[in-house]
C-alpha positions in Angstrom: 23.4 104.5 33.6 24.5 101.2 34.4 25.6 98.7 31.5 26.5 95.5 31.5 28.0 93.0 29.1 29.1 89.5 29.2 32.0 87.8 27.7 33.5 84.2 28.0 31.7 83.4 31.6 32.4 87.1 32.7 30.3 90.7 33.6 31.6 94.0 32.9 29.7 96.6 35.4 30.2 99.6 33.7 28.7 102.7 35.4 28.2 106.1 33.2 27.6 108.1 36.5 30.9 108.0 37.7 32.8 105.9 34.2 33.6 103.0 36.4 34.0 99.6 34.9 34.3 96.5 37.1 33.8 93.0 36.0 33.1 89.5 37.7 33.0 86.1 38.1 31.2 84.9 40.6 28.2 84.8 38.2 28.3 81.3 37.1 27.2 80.5 33.2 23.6 80.4 32.4 22.4 77.5 30.9 20.3 76.9 28.4 17.9 73.9 27.1 18.5 71.6 24.3 15.0 71.9 21.8 13.8 69.0 20.9 11.3 66.3 20.0 12.5 63.3 21.7 13.6 62.5 25.3 15.5 59.0 26.1 12.8 56.5 27.1 13.8 55.5 30.9 12.3 53.8 33.3 11.1 55.8 36.1 12.9 55.2 38.8 16.0 53.2 37.1 19.7 54.3 36.3 21.3 53.8 33.7 23.2 51.2 34.5 20.6 49.0 35.2 19.0 49.3 32.1 22.4 48.2 30.4 21.5 44.7 32.6 18.1 44.9 31.9 18.8 44.9 27.7 21.7 42.5 28.1 19.2 39.8 30.0 16.4 39.9 27.5 19.4 39.8 25.2 20.5 36.5 26.5 16.6 34.8 27.3 16.2 35.2 23.7 19.5 33.8 23.1 17.9 30.9 25.2 14.5 30.7 23.8 15.6 30.6 19.9 18.7 27.8 20.6 16.0 25.5 23.0 13.8 25.6 19.3 16.5 24.9 17.2 16.7 21.9 19.4 13.2 21.1 19.2 12.7 21.4 15.6 14.3 18.7 14.1 12.0 16.4 17.1 8.9 18.2 15.9 9.9 17.8 12.0 10.5 13.9 12.6 7.3 14.0 14.2 5.2 15.5 11.5 6.5 12.9 9.1 5.8 9.7 10.5 2.3 11.3 10.9 2.2 12.0 7.4 3.7 8.4 6.5 1.0 6.9 9.0 -2.0 9.1 7.6 -0.4 7.8 3.8 -0.4 4.3 4.9 -3.6 4.1 6.4 -5.3 6.2 2.7 -3.7 3.5 1.2 -4.2 0.6 3.3 -8.3 1.3 2.6 -8.0 2.4 -0.8 -6.9 -1.4 -1.6 -9.1 -2.5 0.6 -12.0 -0.6 -1.6 -10.7 -2.2 -4.7 -10.5 -5.8 -3.6 -14.6 -5.2 -2.0 -15.4 -3.5 -5.3 -13.5 -7.1 -8.0 -15.5 -9.5 -5.0 -18.4 -7.6 -6.1 -18.0 -7.9 -9.1 -17.2 -11.4 -9.3 -19.9 -12.3 -7.5 -22.2 -10.0 -10.3 -20.8 -12.4 -12.7 -22.3 -15.5 -11.3 -25.6 -14.3 -10.9 -28.9 -14.6 -13.6 -29.4 -12.4 -16.5 -31.2 -9.3 -15.2 -28.9 -8.1 -11.7 -29.0 -4.6 -11.7 -25.4 -4.3 -13.0 -23.3 -2.2 -11.4 -21.9 1.3 -12.2 -18.6 1.6 -14.4 -16.7 3.7 -11.4 -18.3 3.1 -8.5 -20.5 0.8 -6.8 -23.2 2.5 -5.2 -25.2 1.5 -1.7 -28.3 0.2 -3.8 -25.7 -1.9 -6.0 -24.5 -3.8 -3.4 -27.8 -4.1 -1.9 -29.1 -5.6 -4.9 -26.7 -8.0 -5.8 -27.0 -9.6 -2.1 -30.3 -9.3 -2.3 -29.8 -11.8 -5.8 -27.2 -13.6 -4.5 -29.0 -15.0 -1.4 -31.8 -16.0 -3.7 -29.8 -17.6 -5.8 -27.7 -19.5 -3.1 -31.5 -20.7 -1.4 -32.9 -21.9 -5.0 -29.4 -24.2 -5.3 -30.6 -25.7 -1.4 -34.0 -26.2 -2.6 -32.4 -28.0 -5.9 -30.1 -30.2 -3.9 -32.1 -31.5 -1.4 -34.6 -31.9 -4.0 -31.8 -34.5 -6.1 -30.7 -35.6 -2.8 -33.9 -36.9 -2.1 -34.0 -38.5 -6.4 -30.9 -40.0 -5.2 -31.9 -41.9 -2.8 -34.9 -43.0 -4.5 -32.6 -44.1 -7.5 -30.5 -45.8 -4.7 -33.3 -47.9 -3.6 -34.5 -48.7 -6.7 -31.3 -50.2 -8.0 -31.0 -51.9 -4.2 -34.6 -53.9 -4.8 -33.1 -54.4 -8.4 -29.6 -56.3 -7.1 -31.7 -58.4 -5.0 -33.4 -60.1 -7.9 -30.9 -60.2 -9.8 -29.5 -63.4 -8.6 -33.5 -65.5 -8.4 -34.0 -64.0 -12.1 -33.1 -65.3 -15.4 -31.0 -63.7 -18.5 -33.5 -61.5 -20.4 -32.7 -58.8 -23.1 -29.2 -56.7 -22.2 -30.0 -52.8 -23.0 -27.8 -50.4 -23.8 -28.2 -46.6 -24.0 -26.1 -43.6 -24.1 -26.6 -39.9 -24.1 -22.9 -37.1 -24.2 -23.4 -34.4 -22.6 -25.9 -35.1 -20.2 -27.9 -32.0 -17.8 -28.4 -34.5 -15.1 -27.2 -38.0 -14.8 -29.5 -39.0 -12.1 -32.8 -37.6 -14.0 -31.2 -39.1 -16.9 -30.7 -42.4 -15.8 -34.9 -42.0 -14.2 -35.8 -41.2 -17.3 -34.4 -44.5 -19.0 -36.4 -46.2 -15.8 -39.4 -44.7 -16.2 -39.4 -45.5 -20.3 -38.9 -49.2 -19.3 -41.9 -49.7 -16.9 -43.8 -47.6 -19.3 -42.8 -49.9 -21.7 -44.5 -52.9 -19.7 -41.0 -54.1 -19.1 -39.3 -55.7 -15.6 -35.8 -55.0 -15.1 -33.7 -57.2 -13.6 -30.1 -55.4 -13.2 -29.1 -51.7 -14.1 -25.4 -50.0 -14.2 -25.2 -46.9 -15.5 -21.8 -44.2 -15.6 -22.2 -40.0 -15.7 -20.3 -37.5 -15.6 -20.5 -34.2 -17.6 -19.3 -35.2 -20.8 -21.3 -38.8 -21.4 -24.2 -40.1 -19.8 -24.1 -44.7 -20.2 -26.3 -47.4 -18.9 -26.9 -50.9 -19.7 -29.6 -52.9 -18.8 -31.3 -56.0 -18.4 -35.1 -57.3 -18.6 -36.5 -60.1 -16.9 -38.4 -60.1 -20.9 -37.1 -61.5 -23.5 -37.4 -58.4 -26.4 -35.8 -57.0 -29.6 -32.8 -54.5 -27.5 -32.8 -52.3 -30.7 -36.1 -51.4 -31.0 -36.3 -51.1 -27.4 -33.1 -49.2 -27.2 -34.5 -46.5 -29.7 -37.8 -46.2 -28.2 -35.4 -45.0 -24.9 -32.8 -43.0 -26.7 -35.8 -40.7 -28.1 -37.0 -40.5 -24.9 -33.9 -38.8 -23.3 -33.8 -36.4 -26.2 -36.5 -35.2 -25.1 -35.8 -35.1 -21.6 -32.9 -33.7 -22.1 -34.8 -30.7 -24.1 -37.1 -30.2 -21.1 -34.2 -29.9 -18.5 -32.0 -27.3 -20.8 -35.6 -24.7 -21.1 -36.0 -25.0 -17.4 -33.0 -24.3 -16.4 -32.2 -21.3 -19.3 -36.0 -20.3 -17.9 -34.3 -20.0 -14.0 -31.3 -18.3 -15.3 
């Protein structure tokens, strides 16, 4: 029986039949596999040098991307800050515009007659604005009508005074009558009331001069007839007070 044994890459063979022993170093050493669950990753068909070169190129590309991001980041930040500033300015401008509009509607509402719908305390609703504008339009139309009426009465008064001025030189001197009233509602209405009262008394006016303002109305008239000036003045004064009360009542009814 032959015996084989190995030591330090040498093979010894022993034969029991003739008890001879020989050795051989021609047999290559055995290679045992490395038992591991992990294998090194390497792309198929590439060498280790190529892998290292690709890794270096990838790292270089990452550095370039990071450097580009660092350079562009301040510019992006500035753009965002500018956009944020423009948005804030637009918001503040819109807020100021709405506040001015609210103040304008409040001022307009304070000039309107009583009974107009009062706006909410915090903010104006669309219905509140609509009611204020409609009430203001109605008031303006009423005032336009009053203006036209007063203009017509003013023209009539000027015509009457012109006729009286023409007759003044030819008419003999009669009685001078003076009337006065404080804080008149309408100076032209007061003057027309004086002329109407003289006409009711059957007196013909030859001249008339009047001054009226918001504080006082005064007039000096001359009649063709000779009458007691004090009695006529008392009658005219009472008529004026009565006319003033009627005008005040009418204005309060409108407002």
